[in-house]
Each structure stands twice: as structure tokens, then as C-alpha cells.
N, C-alpha and C positions, 0 to 999 in steps of 0.2 A: 332735674328741676331747677327752672332758672328764677333767680333771685333779683327780679326787678325791683327798683325802688321808686317811690313816687320823687316827681321834681321837686328839689326842697324851694327853689323859685316860686314854684306853684303856689306851694302850701304857704310860703310868706305873703305871695300875694292876696290868698284867700282870707289870711289871717288879718290883713291891712283892711281889707273890705268889713271884715266882721268887727273890727275894732272901730272903724269909722260908720258902722251902722248901715252899710250899703247892703242893696239887695244881692243875692246870689243866683245866679241862672248858668248851670254847668251842664254841657252835654258831654259824656264821656264814656268810652268804652273798656277803659282799665278800672276792674274791680275794687282794687286797693285803694284808688282815689276816693270812689262814692262812699267806700267804708270809712276811710279817715274823715271825709267831709261830713258824714251823719255824725260820727263821733264828736266832731268838733261843735256841730250845731245842737246836738243832745247835752252836752257839757254847758253850753251857754243858754239852756233851756229856749232855744229859737224854734219857732215851728218851720215845717218844711214839707214838701210833696216830692215824692219820687215817681217818675213816669217811666214805664219801660217802653221804649221806643222799638223793640225788637233788634234781633240778631247781636245781642248782648250789649246794646248801646241803652245808657239811661240818661234821662234827664232830671236833675235835682234843681229845685228851685225854693227860694223863701217867700215868693210871691202867692200866697196859698189861697188867695181869693180872686185869682184872674186864671182864665181858662189858658194854658200855653199854646194852644193851637189856634184858638179864635180870637183870642185877647179879651173876649167878654167876662163881665164880672160874674162869679159864680152866685 
């Protein structure tokens, strides 16, 4: 079993964006990254949407009122 780790620089970048109240829009296939990010957003009571793009790739965004495909307001 491989014990891959989440890049600490990536985590710090996300934490800085959250502290600055910037939006998050991440496309990621590494599940532990998505799990960690969901945990961070939940601890901060921030809304988010998770889209399954297929083949194990997910998109997580804090912009919950805009469609990520067509950029139209929901």
C-alpha cells in the first residue's frame, strides 16, 4: 500500500486563500486532497459543491451559485 502525502505547499496555498476569503476552484484526481479540502471547508462552515467529472476526477468549488460548465447563475 503506498502512503502518498498531500503536498504541504498546496495545503498552505489553500489555507491562505481561505483566510483571505478568496474563492476555491480545484480540479483534482487525488482523493485525499479532496477529502482534506472538504474537511477544511466544513470546519470553517463554508458552502461548497463537488462535481464528479468522471474517471476519478473531481471539481470542488466554493462558488455555489454559478454553473461550472456554462458559467450561468443557477
